[in-house]
Structure formats: C-alpha cells, structure tokens
LUMMAR-813462 format. One record per residue: residue in three letters; x, y, z of N, C-alpha, C, CB in turn. Coordinates in Angstrom, 3 decimals. Atoms other than C-alpha are relative to their C-alpha. Glycine has a CB too. Example, Ala and Ser with C-alpha at 12.3 -4.5 7.8 and 13.67 -1.06 7.14 Angstrom:
residues 2
{sevex 'Ala',{0.890,-1.190,0.000},{12.300,-4.500,7.800},{0.900,1.200,0.000},{-0.992,0.027,1.246}}
{sevex 'Ser',{-0.820,-1.190,-0.060},{13.670,-1.060,7.140},{-0.770,1.090,0.730},{0.414,0.462,-1.415}}
END
This chain:
residues 161
{sevex 'Unk',{0.871,-1.430,0.618},{-15.169,-29.348,48.379},{-1.720,-0.571,-0.047},{0.681,0.525,-2.047}}
{sevex 'Unk',{1.056,-0.144,0.036},{-18.285,-28.958,49.062},{-1.102,1.388,-0.708},{0.025,-0.256,1.123}}
{sevex 'Unk',{0.926,-1.094,0.767},{-21.068,-26.891,47.130},{-1.509,-0.341,0.170},{0.335,0.039,-1.673}}
{sevex 'Unk',{0.691,-0.940,-0.849},{-23.865,-24.938,48.456},{-0.710,0.792,-1.210},{1.046,0.944,1.067}}
{sevex 'Unk',{0.608,-1.086,1.120},{-26.817,-23.332,46.228},{-1.049,0.934,1.116},{-1.095,-0.969,-1.573}}
{sevex 'Unk',{0.838,-0.918,-0.612},{-28.324,-20.422,48.195},{-1.449,0.313,-0.881},{0.891,1.297,0.201}}
{sevex 'Unk',{1.118,-0.675,0.828},{-32.318,-18.890,46.913},{-0.034,1.157,0.663},{-1.436,-0.692,-0.088}}
{sevex 'Unk',{0.221,-1.147,-0.793},{-32.212,-15.890,48.693},{1.345,0.794,0.811},{-1.026,-0.505,1.013}}
{sevex 'Unk',{-0.578,-0.877,-1.337},{-30.235,-13.398,50.522},{0.107,-0.582,1.159},{-0.776,1.119,0.384}}
{sevex 'Unk',{-0.592,0.676,-1.377},{-31.699,-14.534,53.881},{1.122,-1.408,0.036},{-1.386,-0.509,0.807}}
{sevex 'Unk',{-0.999,1.210,-0.275},{-30.385,-18.022,52.999},{1.724,0.132,-0.213},{-0.493,-1.159,-1.020}}
{sevex 'Unk',{-0.948,-0.724,0.144},{-27.084,-16.637,51.972},{0.572,0.402,1.554},{-0.458,1.101,-0.903}}
{sevex 'Unk',{-0.800,-0.289,-1.330},{-26.580,-14.949,55.285},{-0.665,-1.245,0.728},{-0.274,1.692,0.830}}
{sevex 'Unk',{0.130,1.302,-1.208},{-28.270,-18.441,57.085},{1.086,-0.485,-0.238},{-1.182,-1.223,-0.044}}
{sevex 'Unk',{-1.122,0.563,-0.441},{-25.328,-19.928,55.805},{1.136,0.414,0.455},{0.279,-0.539,-0.639}}
{sevex 'Unk',{-0.477,-0.870,-0.882},{-23.282,-17.436,57.082},{0.255,-0.728,1.495},{-1.000,1.172,0.024}}
{sevex 'Unk',{-0.187,0.222,-1.517},{-24.129,-18.270,60.537},{-0.532,-1.145,0.279},{-0.580,0.994,0.905}}
{sevex 'Unk',{-0.584,0.942,0.102},{-23.902,-21.886,60.034},{1.476,-0.627,0.194},{-0.323,-0.042,-0.759}}
{sevex 'Unk',{-1.299,0.697,-0.539},{-20.462,-21.929,59.551},{0.416,1.027,0.740},{1.137,-0.522,-1.041}}
{sevex 'Unk',{-0.574,-0.738,-0.962},{-19.488,-19.147,62.124},{-0.253,-0.889,0.945},{-0.443,1.358,0.223}}
{sevex 'Unk',{0.296,0.839,-1.120},{-20.515,-22.183,64.673},{1.549,-1.256,-0.375},{-2.008,-0.744,-0.135}}
{sevex 'Unk',{-1.293,0.372,0.082},{-17.474,-23.602,63.410},{1.502,0.379,0.004},{-0.095,-0.342,-0.660}}
{sevex 'Unk',{-1.302,-1.163,-0.056},{-14.807,-20.693,63.501},{0.420,-0.316,1.393},{-0.442,1.875,-0.196}}
{sevex 'Unk',{-0.519,0.846,-1.007},{-12.704,-20.980,65.680},{1.078,1.546,-0.185},{0.528,-2.005,-0.327}}
{sevex 'Unk',{-0.487,-1.270,0.004},{-10.213,-17.593,66.889},{1.678,-0.335,-1.134},{0.209,0.583,1.947}}
{sevex 'Unk',{-1.280,0.075,1.015},{-7.508,-17.063,63.889},{-0.322,-0.326,-1.469},{1.028,-1.153,0.475}}
{sevex 'Unk',{0.538,0.769,0.973},{-9.674,-18.722,61.026},{0.206,1.347,-0.772},{-1.527,-0.807,0.194}}
{sevex 'Unk',{0.390,-0.846,0.960},{-9.603,-16.509,57.690},{-0.870,-1.421,-0.245},{1.164,0.818,-1.165}}
{sevex 'Unk',{1.066,0.208,1.286},{-12.423,-16.947,55.447},{0.801,0.659,-1.393},{-1.703,0.991,0.335}}
{sevex 'Unk',{-0.165,-0.544,1.938},{-11.575,-16.388,51.414},{-0.957,0.332,-0.418},{0.368,-0.992,-1.211}}
{sevex 'Unk',{0.993,0.574,0.172},{-14.000,-15.227,50.307},{-0.260,0.905,-2.308},{-1.285,0.494,1.761}}
{sevex 'Unk',{-0.624,-1.516,0.799},{-13.908,-14.321,46.111},{-1.341,-0.553,-1.153},{2.356,0.117,-0.814}}
{sevex 'Unk',{1.456,0.008,1.347},{-16.779,-14.112,42.956},{-0.231,1.526,-0.058},{-1.902,-0.961,0.563}}
{sevex 'Unk',{0.421,-1.299,0.382},{-18.297,-11.250,41.203},{-0.584,0.465,0.493},{-0.399,0.236,-0.811}}
{sevex 'Unk',{1.268,-0.947,-0.398},{-19.955,-8.114,42.084},{-1.068,-0.306,0.531},{-0.506,0.558,-0.877}}
{sevex 'Unk',{1.218,0.956,-0.275},{-23.012,-9.205,43.666},{-0.505,-1.177,0.097},{-0.553,0.105,-0.451}}
{sevex 'Unk',{-0.307,0.902,-0.215},{-22.539,-12.474,44.243},{-0.255,-0.591,1.613},{1.085,0.129,-0.510}}
{sevex 'Unk',{0.335,-0.328,-1.175},{-23.239,-12.144,48.078},{1.000,-0.259,1.321},{-1.160,-0.616,0.094}}
{sevex 'Unk',{-1.133,-0.202,-1.150},{-20.007,-12.007,49.777},{0.101,0.745,1.023},{0.967,0.319,-0.379}}
{sevex 'Unk',{0.564,-0.589,-1.461},{-21.397,-9.252,52.485},{-1.058,-0.687,0.332},{-0.447,1.497,0.062}}
{sevex 'Unk',{1.179,0.599,-0.622},{-24.616,-11.102,52.818},{0.864,-1.244,0.885},{-1.279,-0.589,-1.280}}
{sevex 'Unk',{-0.264,0.844,-1.177},{-22.564,-14.238,53.914},{0.603,0.850,1.138},{0.968,-1.178,-0.373}}
{sevex 'Unk',{-1.275,-0.747,-1.148},{-20.043,-11.800,56.293},{-1.118,0.274,0.302},{1.380,1.249,-0.203}}
{sevex 'Unk',{1.241,-0.823,-0.966},{-23.413,-10.204,57.557},{-0.627,-1.300,1.246},{-1.696,0.621,-1.365}}
{sevex 'Unk',{0.998,1.494,-0.573},{-24.973,-14.076,58.404},{1.268,-0.334,1.242},{-0.283,-1.814,-1.645}}
{sevex 'Unk',{-0.740,0.262,-0.692},{-21.513,-15.109,59.718},{0.332,1.009,0.910},{0.787,-0.436,-0.584}}
{sevex 'Unk',{-0.346,-0.983,-1.262},{-21.130,-11.912,62.008},{-1.124,-0.145,0.819},{0.228,1.628,-0.340}}
{sevex 'Unk',{0.634,0.193,-1.065},{-24.159,-12.802,63.401},{-0.323,-0.926,0.692},{-0.682,0.335,-0.076}}
{sevex 'Unk',{-0.513,1.405,-0.681},{-23.182,-16.382,64.252},{1.240,0.054,0.641},{0.168,-1.126,-0.991}}
{sevex 'Unk',{-1.350,-0.767,-1.298},{-20.030,-14.421,65.892},{-1.354,0.747,1.038},{1.600,1.873,-1.015}}
{sevex 'Unk',{0.165,-1.066,-1.274},{-22.155,-12.484,68.152},{-0.605,1.266,-0.663},{1.584,0.434,0.828}}
{sevex 'Unk',{-0.280,-1.229,-0.062},{-21.753,-9.380,66.590},{-1.633,1.084,-0.251},{1.261,0.129,-1.176}}
{sevex 'Unk',{1.770,-0.912,-0.062},{-25.200,-6.662,67.412},{0.135,0.906,-1.097},{-0.463,1.156,1.635}}
{sevex 'Unk',{0.033,-0.642,0.970},{-23.872,-4.489,65.019},{-0.314,0.378,-1.741},{0.588,0.018,0.280}}
{sevex 'Unk',{0.185,0.137,0.898},{-24.975,-3.755,61.783},{1.288,-0.090,-1.176},{-0.849,0.772,0.014}}
{sevex 'Unk',{-1.260,-0.062,0.696},{-22.592,-5.115,58.726},{0.107,0.449,-1.419},{0.527,-1.205,0.046}}
{sevex 'Unk',{0.189,0.299,1.601},{-21.852,-3.526,55.934},{1.172,0.150,-1.043},{-1.062,0.958,-0.533}}
{sevex 'Unk',{-1.746,0.362,0.772},{-19.026,-3.761,52.862},{0.995,1.020,0.317},{0.060,0.013,-1.858}}
{sevex 'Unk',{-0.439,-0.335,0.212},{-15.908,-2.435,53.450},{0.945,0.960,-0.598},{-0.263,-0.366,0.143}}
{sevex 'Unk',{-0.635,-0.688,1.518},{-15.168,-1.001,50.235},{1.205,0.817,-0.060},{-0.989,0.993,-0.649}}
{sevex 'Unk',{-0.385,-0.673,-0.106},{-14.561,1.911,50.932},{1.288,0.619,0.918},{-0.800,0.175,-0.070}}
{sevex 'Unk',{-1.127,-0.320,-1.003},{-12.665,1.642,54.184},{1.276,-0.806,-0.038},{-0.514,-0.154,1.357}}
{sevex 'Unk',{-0.956,1.128,0.154},{-10.890,-1.337,53.627},{-0.225,-1.076,0.977},{1.402,0.466,0.132}}
{sevex 'Unk',{-0.282,1.165,-1.120},{-10.945,-2.914,57.172},{-1.431,0.381,0.784},{1.715,0.194,1.122}}
{sevex 'Unk',{1.086,-0.201,-0.992},{-14.031,-2.760,59.316},{0.358,-1.718,1.123},{-1.935,0.125,-1.090}}
{sevex 'Unk',{-0.263,1.739,-1.319},{-13.717,-5.191,63.092},{-1.501,0.777,0.884},{2.454,-0.117,1.674}}
{sevex 'Unk',{1.036,-0.010,-0.687},{-16.495,-6.169,64.935},{0.097,-1.035,1.465},{-1.063,-0.357,-1.027}}
{sevex 'Unk',{0.155,0.698,-1.402},{-17.123,-6.830,68.633},{-0.743,-1.360,0.143},{-0.740,0.932,0.898}}
{sevex 'Unk',{0.409,0.757,-0.309},{-18.396,-10.148,68.696},{0.247,-1.272,0.997},{-0.154,-0.024,-0.776}}
{sevex 'Unk',{-1.134,1.128,-1.130},{-17.966,-13.777,71.041},{1.183,-0.516,-0.432},{-0.620,-1.428,0.439}}
{sevex 'Unk',{-0.947,-0.004,0.672},{-15.340,-13.843,68.554},{-0.336,1.312,-0.832},{0.208,-1.298,-0.658}}
{sevex 'Unk',{0.205,-0.955,0.784},{-14.324,-10.891,67.209},{0.149,-0.511,-1.326},{0.773,1.046,0.293}}
{sevex 'Unk',{0.780,0.168,0.994},{-14.987,-10.170,63.568},{0.891,1.228,-0.898},{-1.724,0.163,0.391}}
{sevex 'Unk',{-0.715,-1.274,0.999},{-12.505,-8.231,61.018},{0.028,-0.393,-1.472},{1.712,0.339,0.412}}
{sevex 'Unk',{1.026,-0.176,1.299},{-14.208,-7.643,57.878},{1.133,0.634,-1.016},{-1.570,1.222,0.307}}
{sevex 'Unk',{-0.918,-0.519,0.741},{-11.381,-6.712,54.980},{-0.409,-0.239,-1.454},{1.286,-0.531,0.370}}
{sevex 'Unk',{0.969,-0.018,0.805},{-12.813,-6.006,51.748},{1.176,0.543,-1.332},{-1.427,1.022,0.583}}
{sevex 'Unk',{-1.377,-0.292,1.133},{-9.133,-5.468,48.642},{-1.160,0.277,-1.411},{1.466,-1.881,-0.299}}
{sevex 'Unk',{0.322,-0.141,1.982},{-11.772,-5.121,45.509},{1.289,1.508,-0.082},{-2.615,0.769,-0.692}}
{sevex 'Unk',{-0.300,-1.168,0.647},{-10.461,-1.209,45.322},{1.296,0.532,0.678},{-1.191,0.983,0.055}}
{sevex 'Unk',{-1.743,-0.035,0.035},{-6.386,-1.858,46.148},{0.400,-0.290,-1.518},{0.811,-1.358,1.102}}
{sevex 'Unk',{-0.346,0.185,1.229},{-4.291,-1.113,43.430},{1.131,-0.708,0.382},{0.133,1.165,-0.883}}
{sevex 'Unk',{-1.024,1.025,0.343},{-1.259,-3.282,44.516},{-0.031,-0.451,1.414},{1.534,0.500,-0.672}}
{sevex 'Unk',{0.071,0.962,-1.262},{-0.870,-6.162,46.709},{0.494,0.434,0.872},{0.500,-1.180,-0.013}}
{sevex 'Unk',{-0.797,-0.876,-1.233},{1.754,-3.802,49.083},{-0.821,0.573,0.489},{1.058,1.004,-0.249}}
{sevex 'Unk',{0.854,-0.655,-0.751},{-0.903,-1.828,50.092},{-0.961,-1.084,1.262},{-0.921,0.750,-1.163}}
{sevex 'Unk',{0.989,0.945,-1.085},{-2.819,-4.984,51.744},{1.418,-0.461,1.439},{-0.829,-2.014,-1.208}}
{sevex 'Unk',{-1.091,0.276,-0.527},{0.774,-5.754,53.353},{0.149,0.997,1.106},{1.024,-0.038,-0.957}}
{sevex 'Unk',{-0.080,-1.365,-0.802},{1.430,-1.955,54.731},{-1.186,-0.005,0.418},{0.352,1.352,-0.713}}
{sevex 'Unk',{1.521,-0.924,-1.054},{-2.583,-1.832,56.308},{0.879,-1.874,0.916},{-2.984,0.186,-1.083}}
{sevex 'Unk',{-0.620,1.304,-1.125},{-0.948,-5.330,58.496},{-0.774,-0.862,0.081},{0.269,0.261,1.494}}
{sevex 'Unk',{0.645,1.146,0.033},{-2.939,-8.031,57.188},{0.296,-0.735,0.164},{-0.403,-0.309,-0.582}}
{sevex 'Unk',{-0.785,1.619,-0.824},{-0.503,-10.248,58.890},{-0.577,0.470,1.533},{2.431,-0.195,-0.031}}
{sevex 'Unk',{0.041,0.084,-1.663},{-1.505,-8.977,62.369},{-1.145,-0.147,-0.348},{0.436,1.150,1.185}}
{sevex 'Unk',{1.463,0.562,0.294},{-5.082,-8.915,61.207},{-0.556,-1.354,0.144},{-0.252,0.196,-1.218}}
{sevex 'Unk',{-0.114,1.226,0.237},{-5.040,-12.683,59.983},{0.421,-0.553,1.533},{1.008,-0.236,-1.227}}
{sevex 'Unk',{-0.064,1.145,-1.293},{-3.340,-13.854,63.181},{0.018,0.303,1.778},{1.442,-0.761,-0.252}}
{sevex 'Unk',{0.869,-0.699,-1.419},{-5.022,-12.258,65.836},{-1.030,-1.447,0.467},{-1.322,1.794,-0.598}}
{sevex 'Unk',{1.047,0.443,-0.714},{-8.073,-13.388,68.390},{-1.320,0.043,-0.684},{-0.039,0.691,1.142}}
{sevex 'Unk',{1.601,0.116,0.436},{-10.835,-13.242,65.880},{0.197,-0.632,-1.291},{-0.943,1.529,-0.152}}
{sevex 'Unk',{0.287,0.748,1.747},{-12.436,-14.698,62.438},{1.048,1.510,-0.850},{-2.636,-0.032,-0.738}}
{sevex 'Unk',{-0.892,-0.875,1.310},{-10.579,-12.958,59.231},{-1.282,-0.201,-1.112},{1.921,-0.950,-0.693}}
{sevex 'Unk',{0.391,0.633,1.594},{-12.850,-12.293,56.004},{0.449,0.701,-0.842},{-1.427,-0.130,-0.456}}
{sevex 'Unk',{-0.810,-0.736,1.315},{-11.328,-11.300,52.804},{-0.610,-0.191,-1.199},{1.452,-0.512,-0.272}}
{sevex 'Unk',{0.661,-0.131,1.454},{-13.669,-10.202,50.086},{0.885,0.125,-1.067},{-0.878,1.169,-0.132}}
{sevex 'Unk',{-0.821,-0.507,0.956},{-11.541,-10.404,46.785},{0.786,-0.818,0.605},{0.319,1.457,-0.247}}
{sevex 'Unk',{-1.480,0.231,0.111},{-9.272,-12.387,48.257},{0.942,-1.439,-0.331},{0.379,0.421,1.230}}
{sevex 'Unk',{-0.832,0.341,1.203},{-8.308,-14.321,45.671},{0.732,0.250,-0.684},{-0.233,-0.148,-0.581}}
{sevex 'Unk',{-0.134,-0.620,0.589},{-6.987,-12.004,44.305},{1.760,0.394,0.971},{-1.361,0.818,-0.253}}
{sevex 'Unk',{-0.551,-0.191,-0.798},{-4.634,-11.488,46.977},{0.691,-1.195,0.755},{-0.701,0.676,0.506}}
{sevex 'Unk',{-0.415,1.004,-0.456},{-3.593,-15.011,47.956},{1.771,-0.322,0.473},{-0.530,-0.751,-0.954}}
{sevex 'Unk',{-1.347,0.663,-0.119},{-0.029,-14.827,47.516},{0.649,1.219,1.932},{1.245,0.434,-2.184}}
{sevex 'Unk',{-0.634,-1.023,-1.131},{0.273,-12.070,50.921},{-1.225,-0.468,0.660},{0.320,1.885,-0.272}}
{sevex 'Unk',{1.166,0.573,-1.073},{-2.406,-14.193,53.081},{0.370,-1.127,0.262},{-1.478,-0.125,-0.421}}
{sevex 'Unk',{-0.595,0.779,-0.750},{-1.303,-17.000,55.361},{-0.805,-0.784,-0.914},{0.016,0.016,1.558}}
{sevex 'Unk',{0.454,1.185,0.790},{-1.635,-20.570,53.418},{-1.297,-0.717,0.798},{1.324,-1.093,-0.173}}
{sevex 'Unk',{0.932,0.845,-0.320},{-4.267,-21.558,55.977},{-1.282,0.038,0.052},{0.196,-0.292,0.805}}
{sevex 'Unk',{1.688,-0.627,0.320},{-8.207,-20.653,54.770},{-0.409,-0.914,-0.215},{-0.489,0.986,-1.113}}
{sevex 'Unk',{0.963,0.601,0.552},{-11.509,-21.620,54.129},{-0.359,0.884,-1.183},{-1.051,-0.271,0.948}}
{sevex 'Unk',{0.442,-1.094,1.597},{-12.081,-20.543,50.241},{-1.601,0.059,-0.472},{0.861,-0.780,-1.658}}
{sevex 'Unk',{1.374,0.247,0.609},{-15.890,-19.723,49.394},{-0.016,0.746,-1.262},{-1.219,0.461,0.935}}
{sevex 'Unk',{-0.076,-0.853,1.260},{-16.171,-18.616,45.895},{-1.560,-0.445,-0.105},{1.265,-0.426,-1.415}}
{sevex 'Unk',{1.289,-0.658,0.730},{-19.678,-17.135,44.836},{0.052,-0.195,-1.225},{-0.207,1.423,0.122}}
{sevex 'Unk',{0.209,-0.259,1.665},{-21.007,-17.269,41.355},{-1.703,0.325,0.026},{0.483,-1.683,-1.176}}
{sevex 'Unk',{1.216,0.288,-0.689},{-24.307,-16.602,40.637},{-1.072,-1.034,-0.566},{-0.621,1.226,0.146}}
{sevex 'Unk',{0.943,1.638,-0.276},{-27.381,-19.228,40.530},{-0.704,0.458,-1.356},{-1.375,-0.319,1.813}}
{sevex 'Unk',{0.430,-0.079,1.326},{-29.804,-19.876,37.937},{-1.367,1.897,-0.191},{-0.962,-1.989,-0.239}}
{sevex 'Unk',{1.088,-1.155,0.178},{-31.888,-16.863,38.697},{0.683,1.472,1.001},{-1.814,-0.704,0.750}}
{sevex 'Unk',{-0.385,-1.412,-0.074},{-31.174,-13.061,40.212},{0.078,-0.537,1.015},{-0.681,1.317,-0.324}}
{sevex 'Unk',{-0.615,0.053,-1.220},{-31.627,-14.487,43.858},{0.443,-1.779,0.384},{-1.141,0.756,1.110}}
{sevex 'Unk',{-0.654,1.400,-0.059},{-29.763,-18.315,43.510},{1.213,0.302,0.515},{0.146,-0.804,-1.351}}
{sevex 'Unk',{-1.142,-0.376,0.326},{-26.260,-18.265,44.180},{0.593,-0.890,0.488},{0.389,1.132,0.274}}
{sevex 'Unk',{-1.170,1.779,-0.376},{-23.431,-21.529,43.739},{1.214,0.546,1.109},{1.278,-0.814,-2.018}}
{sevex 'Unk',{-1.190,-0.293,-0.828},{-21.014,-21.515,46.326},{0.819,-1.007,0.369},{-0.316,0.572,1.110}}
{sevex 'Unk',{-0.424,0.945,0.110},{-18.371,-23.633,45.931},{1.339,0.085,1.661},{0.427,-0.088,-1.719}}
{sevex 'Unk',{-1.045,0.049,-1.719},{-16.180,-24.289,49.943},{0.778,-0.937,0.017},{-0.765,-0.290,1.515}}
{sevex 'Unk',{-1.476,1.007,0.459},{-12.813,-25.747,49.837},{0.759,0.075,1.032},{1.014,0.478,-1.330}}
{sevex 'Unk',{-1.832,-0.187,-1.080},{-9.766,-25.692,52.472},{1.034,-0.142,-0.935},{0.495,-1.466,1.385}}
{sevex 'Unk',{-1.093,-0.128,0.369},{-6.968,-24.896,52.329},{1.374,-0.048,0.879},{-0.177,0.955,-0.552}}
{sevex 'Unk',{-0.489,-0.127,-1.173},{-4.129,-25.852,54.802},{-0.537,-1.077,0.558},{-0.210,1.179,0.630}}
{sevex 'Unk',{0.044,1.293,-0.730},{-4.315,-27.688,58.028},{-1.438,-0.005,0.875},{1.408,-0.143,1.024}}
{sevex 'Unk',{0.895,0.115,-1.097},{-6.917,-26.426,60.002},{-1.657,-0.077,-0.148},{0.328,1.114,0.773}}
{sevex 'Unk',{1.396,0.580,0.642},{-10.058,-26.670,58.289},{-0.974,-1.378,-0.703},{0.010,0.624,-0.777}}
{sevex 'Unk',{0.303,1.750,0.864},{-9.654,-30.413,56.409},{-0.453,-0.470,1.282},{1.616,-1.194,-0.806}}
{sevex 'Unk',{0.535,0.719,-1.024},{-10.426,-32.139,59.767},{-1.901,0.676,0.439},{1.311,0.224,1.350}}
{sevex 'Unk',{1.002,-0.811,-0.313},{-13.517,-29.335,60.302},{-0.853,-0.225,-1.670},{0.641,1.714,0.547}}
{sevex 'Unk',{1.078,-0.081,0.863},{-15.116,-30.161,56.519},{-0.492,-0.572,0.164},{-0.067,0.004,-0.961}}
{sevex 'Unk',{1.042,1.842,0.373},{-16.891,-33.469,57.294},{-1.092,1.040,0.914},{0.755,-2.401,1.097}}
{sevex 'Unk',{0.827,-0.785,-1.284},{-18.752,-30.883,60.492},{-0.871,1.445,-1.346},{1.700,0.966,1.756}}
{sevex 'Unk',{0.425,-1.377,0.814},{-19.293,-28.106,57.557},{-0.761,-0.510,-0.539},{0.844,0.829,-0.909}}
{sevex 'Unk',{1.730,1.117,0.932},{-21.091,-30.512,55.413},{-0.747,-0.184,0.544},{-0.124,-1.489,-0.523}}
{sevex 'Unk',{1.465,-0.221,-0.614},{-23.290,-30.798,57.918},{-0.858,0.967,0.261},{-0.056,-0.312,0.922}}
{sevex 'Unk',{1.286,-1.641,-0.307},{-24.264,-27.411,58.780},{-0.175,0.291,-0.811},{0.192,1.415,0.664}}
{sevex 'Unk',{1.256,-0.576,0.767},{-25.086,-26.594,55.282},{-0.918,-1.263,-1.271},{0.775,1.529,-0.982}}
{sevex 'Unk',{0.928,1.188,0.710},{-26.610,-29.566,54.339},{-0.973,0.655,-1.076},{-1.018,-0.850,1.206}}
{sevex 'Unk',{1.368,-0.529,1.164},{-29.749,-27.788,53.439},{-0.271,0.225,-1.018},{-0.468,0.807,-0.014}}
{sevex 'Unk',{0.092,-0.340,0.875},{-27.974,-26.415,50.708},{0.900,-0.292,-0.834},{-0.225,0.855,0.117}}
{sevex 'Unk',{-1.161,1.001,0.967},{-25.775,-28.779,49.622},{-0.690,-1.107,-1.036},{1.051,-1.060,1.161}}
{sevex 'Unk',{0.327,0.133,1.288},{-25.802,-29.760,45.743},{0.437,-1.863,0.341},{1.003,1.195,-1.304}}
{sevex 'Unk',{-0.487,0.513,0.584},{-24.647,-32.733,44.413},{0.785,-0.078,-1.211},{-0.483,-0.326,0.112}}
{sevex 'Unk',{-0.584,-0.386,1.490},{-22.035,-32.698,42.205},{1.058,-0.559,-0.337},{0.320,1.326,-0.236}}
END
C-alpha cells in the first residue's frame, strides 16, 4: 500500500500522468472517495499520460466516455447508477477486458461486478481545500509486481505512514 499527498489539482493530475506510464492495455483502476476529492482530476492526468489529446470531463451523466491515446482510455462513472445490474447491462465486462485502460469512478460500490485484478486509488480530503490524500493498493496479480515501480513514480508525493 502506498499513501501520497497532493497539494493542488495540478499535483493530482501530475500524479495521474505518472501512473499512466506504468499502465498496460487491459488495466483497471478503481477510484473511490467522496465528491470533490480529485478522482476526475487524476483521470485527466492519467489521460494526458496516455496521450489523450482531447479534454477529459466527468462522464457522470453519460456513464462512459472513451478516448483515443497511445493506449485507449475508458472513463466510467457509476455515481448515478441505481442498480449494479445497470453496469452489467452497460457491458462493463467488455469495457474492462479490452485493449484500453479502464478507470471506474466510485468503483468501490460496484466491485462485485468488476474483475478481481485492479489498482485501487482511494481519495480523501486533505488538511486544506487543495490537499488530497490518496491511498493506492493493488488487488489481483497484475499490479502487485508493479507496486515498487509505482511507489518510485509517485515518490515526490509519497508520505511515511
């Protein structure tokens, strides 16, 4: 487990770009945390790191936005879903099993229908309006061997816990 603290929205985006450098096609990132804790800002940085040129916005009202980059990005926001079955009907298995990197905002509430192999990033409000604490942990086999490289990539934000 890695804990980092970002001190601005730009920091959160920069951290996302660093994480992007370690992603591979088929990766799943599960983002958790309250409203306004930086999930979309992180995804914007991740997208930049994946070579996405177009603006990345929250897909809260459309549920899924897909972007082309050096690795395609599927940005999924399940905040407005009423039932977990809606995500299954949306084709979550196909989205997360493709050639792209998939990010699921509010993913912790739909874990039962997600693949068991993912990187979880849990966002929390920090000591002031701009600070965010992010706890990063691997679930499944593919991220575990990358955790030390991930720790180095986000080292400038890392905290001792």
